[in-house]
C-alpha positions as CSV (number, residue, x, y, z in Angstrom):
1,M,45.3,31.1,-70.7
2,L,49.2,32.3,-71.1
3,L,48.9,33.9,-68.0
4,H,47.1,31.3,-66.1
5,R,49.3,28.8,-67.4
6,R,52.2,30.8,-65.7
7,S,51.0,30.9,-62.7
8,S,50.1,27.4,-62.4
9,N,53.7,26.5,-63.7
10,R,54.9,28.5,-60.5
11,L,52.4,27.0,-58.2
12,P,55.0,24.3,-56.9
13,D,57.9,26.1,-56.4
14,L,55.9,28.7,-54.4
15,F,55.1,25.9,-52.3
16,Q,58.6,24.4,-51.3
17,R,59.9,28.3,-51.0
18,R,56.2,28.4,-48.2
19,A,57.2,24.9,-47.3
20,A,61.1,25.9,-46.4
21,S,60.1,28.8,-44.8
22,G,58.2,26.7,-42.0
23,R,54.8,28.3,-43.4
24,G,53.4,26.1,-46.3
25,P,51.3,22.9,-45.8
26,R,53.0,20.2,-43.3
27,P,52.5,16.3,-44.1
28,F,49.7,14.9,-42.4
29,L,50.9,12.5,-39.4
30,A,48.8,9.5,-38.5
31,P,47.9,9.8,-34.6
32,I,50.1,7.7,-32.5
33,R,47.9,4.9,-30.8
34,R,49.0,4.0,-27.4
35,Q,48.8,0.3,-26.3
36,R,47.1,-0.5,-23.4
37,P,49.0,-3.2,-20.9
38,P,47.2,-6.2,-20.8
39,T,44.6,-6.4,-18.2
40,T,43.7,-9.7,-16.3
41,P,40.3,-11.0,-16.6
42,T,37.6,-10.9,-14.2
43,R,35.9,-13.2,-12.8
44,P,31.9,-11.9,-12.7
45,P,29.9,-11.7,-9.1
46,L,29.2,-15.0,-7.3
47,G,25.4,-16.3,-7.8
48,L,23.8,-17.4,-4.8
49,A,24.2,-20.8,-6.2
50,E,28.1,-20.5,-6.6
51,A,28.6,-18.5,-3.2
52,E,31.1,-19.7,-1.1
53,P,28.6,-21.2,1.9
54,G,28.9,-19.9,5.5
55,P,27.5,-20.3,9.0
56,H,25.0,-17.4,7.9
57,A,24.2,-18.2,4.6
58,R,20.9,-17.9,2.9
59,S,19.3,-20.0,0.5
60,E,17.8,-18.6,-2.8
61,E,14.3,-18.8,-1.3
62,L,15.7,-17.0,1.8
63,A,17.4,-14.1,0.0
64,R,14.4,-12.8,-1.8
65,L,12.1,-13.0,1.4
66,E,14.4,-11.0,2.7
67,A,14.8,-8.6,-0.5
68,A,11.3,-8.3,-0.4
69,L,11.0,-7.0,3.4
70,F,13.8,-5.2,2.7
71,I,12.2,-2.6,-0.1
72,A,8.5,-3.0,1.6
73,R,7.0,0.5,3.2
74,E,4.7,-1.2,5.2
75,P,3.6,-4.9,6.4
76,L,3.6,-7.6,4.2
77,S,1.2,-10.6,4.6
78,T,2.3,-14.0,3.7
79,R,0.6,-14.3,0.5
80,R,1.6,-11.3,-0.4
81,L,5.5,-12.1,0.2
82,A,4.9,-15.6,-1.4
83,K,3.7,-13.5,-4.4
84,I,6.4,-11.3,-4.8
85,A,9.3,-13.8,-3.8
86,R,8.1,-16.3,-6.0
87,L,7.1,-19.0,-3.2
88,S,5.1,-22.2,-3.6
89,D,2.7,-20.8,-0.8
90,G,2.0,-18.9,2.7
91,T,3.2,-21.6,4.3
92,R,6.4,-21.8,3.0
93,A,6.7,-17.9,3.5
94,R,6.0,-18.4,7.0
95,A,8.6,-21.1,7.6
96,L,11.3,-19.1,5.7
97,L,10.2,-16.1,8.1
98,R,11.0,-18.1,11.0
99,E,14.4,-19.3,9.8
100,L,15.5,-15.3,8.7
101,A,14.5,-14.6,12.3
102,A,16.8,-16.8,13.6
103,V,19.6,-16.0,11.1
104,Q,19.4,-12.9,11.9
105,D,19.3,-13.7,15.8
106,A,22.4,-15.9,15.1
107,S,24.4,-13.2,13.2
108,G,24.0,-10.2,15.8
109,S,22.2,-8.2,13.0
110,A,20.6,-4.7,14.1
111,I,17.6,-5.3,12.6
112,R,15.1,-8.2,12.2
113,V,11.7,-8.9,11.0
114,E,8.6,-8.6,13.0
115,P,5.0,-9.4,13.3
116,I,3.3,-5.9,13.1
117,A,-0.3,-5.1,12.0
118,G,-1.0,-8.5,10.7
119,G,1.9,-8.7,8.5
120,F,6.0,-8.8,8.7
121,Q,8.2,-6.4,8.2
122,L,12.0,-5.5,8.9
123,L,12.7,-3.6,12.1
124,T,15.6,-1.8,13.8
125,R,16.1,-3.5,17.2
126,S,15.5,-1.8,20.4
127,P,18.7,-1.3,21.5
128,F,19.9,1.0,18.4
129,G,16.6,3.0,19.3
130,P,18.7,6.4,20.0
131,W,20.8,6.5,17.0
132,V,18.2,4.9,15.0
133,R,16.2,8.7,16.1
134,R,19.0,11.0,15.6
135,L,17.8,10.5,11.5
136,L,14.6,10.5,12.0
137,T,13.3,14.1,13.4
138,T,9.7,13.5,13.3
139,P,8.0,17.7,13.2
140,A,6.4,19.3,15.7
141,E,3.3,19.8,14.1
142,N,2.9,15.9,13.3
143,R,3.2,15.2,17.1
144,L,0.3,14.7,18.9
145,S,-1.2,17.1,22.1
146,A,-1.8,15.6,25.2
147,A,-5.3,15.4,24.5
148,A,-5.0,13.5,21.6
149,L,-3.1,10.5,23.4
150,E,-5.6,10.5,26.0
151,T,-8.0,10.3,24.0
152,L,-6.5,8.1,22.1
153,A,-5.8,5.8,24.6
154,I,-9.4,5.7,25.5
155,V,-10.6,4.4,22.1
156,A,-7.7,1.7,22.1
157,Y,-8.8,0.6,25.5
158,R,-12.4,0.7,24.9
159,Q,-13.2,0.2,21.5
160,P,-15.7,0.2,20.4
161,V,-16.4,2.8,21.8
162,T,-18.7,6.0,21.5
163,R,-18.2,10.0,21.2
164,A,-20.3,9.6,24.7
165,E,-18.5,7.5,26.7
166,I,-15.3,9.0,25.6
167,E,-16.8,12.5,26.6
168,A,-18.1,10.8,30.2
169,I,-14.5,9.7,30.8
170,R,-12.0,12.8,29.8
171,G,-15.0,15.3,31.1
172,V,-14.7,17.4,28.5
173,G,-15.8,17.4,25.0
174,C,-13.4,15.4,22.5
175,E,-15.2,16.1,19.0
176,E,-11.7,18.0,17.7
177,M,-9.6,15.5,19.4
178,L,-11.5,12.7,17.0
179,R,-11.0,14.7,14.0
180,Q,-7.3,15.0,14.3
181,L,-7.3,11.3,14.9
182,M,-8.9,10.4,12.2
183,E,-7.2,13.0,9.8
184,R,-3.6,11.0,10.6
185,D,-5.7,7.8,10.1
186,L,-4.8,6.5,14.0
187,V,-9.0,6.4,14.6
188,A,-11.5,5.4,12.1
189,V,-15.3,5.2,12.7
190,G,-16.0,1.6,12.9
191,G,-20.4,1.5,12.6
192,R,-23.2,2.3,14.5
193,T,-24.7,1.4,17.5
194,E,-28.3,0.2,18.1
195,E,-28.9,2.9,20.5
196,L,-31.0,6.0,20.3
197,G,-29.6,7.6,17.3
198,R,-27.2,5.5,16.7
199,P,-24.4,7.2,17.2
200,N,-21.1,5.9,15.8
201,V,-18.6,3.7,17.6
202,Y,-14.5,4.5,16.8
203,Q,-12.1,1.7,16.6
204,T,-8.3,2.2,16.2
205,T,-6.8,1.5,12.7
206,K,-3.9,-0.4,11.0
207,R,-1.9,2.7,11.1
208,F,-2.1,2.8,14.8
209,L,-0.5,-0.7,14.8
210,R,2.2,0.4,13.2
211,A,2.7,3.3,14.6
212,F,3.1,1.8,18.1
213,G,4.8,-1.7,16.9
214,L,1.9,-3.8,17.6
215,S,1.1,-7.1,15.5
216,R,-2.7,-6.9,16.6
217,I,-4.8,-5.0,19.5
218,E,-4.6,-7.5,21.9
219,D,-0.9,-7.3,22.2
220,L,-1.6,-3.4,24.3
221,P,-0.1,-3.8,27.7
222,D,-3.0,-4.3,30.5
223,I,-3.1,-1.6,32.6
224,G,-5.2,-3.6,35.4
225,P,-8.7,-2.7,36.8
226,V,-8.7,0.7,37.8
227,K,-8.9,1.1,41.9
228,T,-11.7,3.9,43.1
229,L,-9.9,5.4,46.2
230,E,-12.8,6.6,48.5
231,P,-12.5,9.8,49.7
232,T,-10.9,10.2,53.3
233,A,-11.7,13.4,55.5
234,P,-8.4,15.3,56.3
235,P,-6.8,14.7,59.8
236,G,-7.8,17.4,62.5
237,P,-5.3,19.7,64.5
238,G,-2.3,17.8,66.1
239,G,-2.3,15.0,63.0
240,Q,-5.6,13.8,64.8
241,E,-8.2,12.0,63.1
242,P,-11.4,14.6,63.1
243,P,-14.3,13.4,66.0
244,G,-16.7,11.8,64.4
245,P,-20.5,12.7,64.6
246,P,-22.5,12.6,68.7
247,A,-24.1,9.1,69.1
248,P,-27.6,9.3,69.2
249,S,-29.0,9.1,72.4
250,S,-31.3,6.8,73.8
251,P,-35.1,7.2,74.6
252,S,-34.8,6.5,78.8
253,S,-31.7,8.7,79.0
254,E,-33.9,11.9,77.0
255,R,-36.7,11.3,79.6
256,T,-34.9,12.2,82.7
């Protein structure tokens, strides 16, 4: 107990000597908090109702309609647009679509709402196609061959058409071409005919309309009537026409 008391009595002196030599406990210093300079209050972003009107300002309904078209990955019908943009009905959506197209034309926008595949979608204007193609490169395996394009053109202009009719026009078999077009959802079976064996008939799909930028199949360019050229005989020597067959002789001349 005496030794403990002596050592405990000497503790304050020990702390003083260590503090004087710089090895003792240091007093606690509270961190200094730096005062931030006063900031000017920022104004919250303006809503559509508070935005300053301009020559191409959108109403709240028109802005909701444009936003729905912007995020859509496929054409939307007027009924679906009215449901997404919280409009009264499809008639109101159609009226706003006409207003949006007029605003985009007046402002010189690079995109425009277009009717396509039975709906409406925001598309890039055709003058900007070369710049857009630099970003949207099509892989080589996704491109159609010349034979597939020829088969697709026959189906598009002659639909509904059977495989026998396609092969009669092309002159070769087209079973493999039809299979590839059906795998890419460009052609589909549209039913059966009443002919012997009830063969399938083929027609184009909505994906075909989207791929070629058509609103309906009647918007295909008119190729006009196909003219059949009569075969002509090659010219004779010296550029002259070859002589025709000899005229039949009369009976009187044969007798003489």
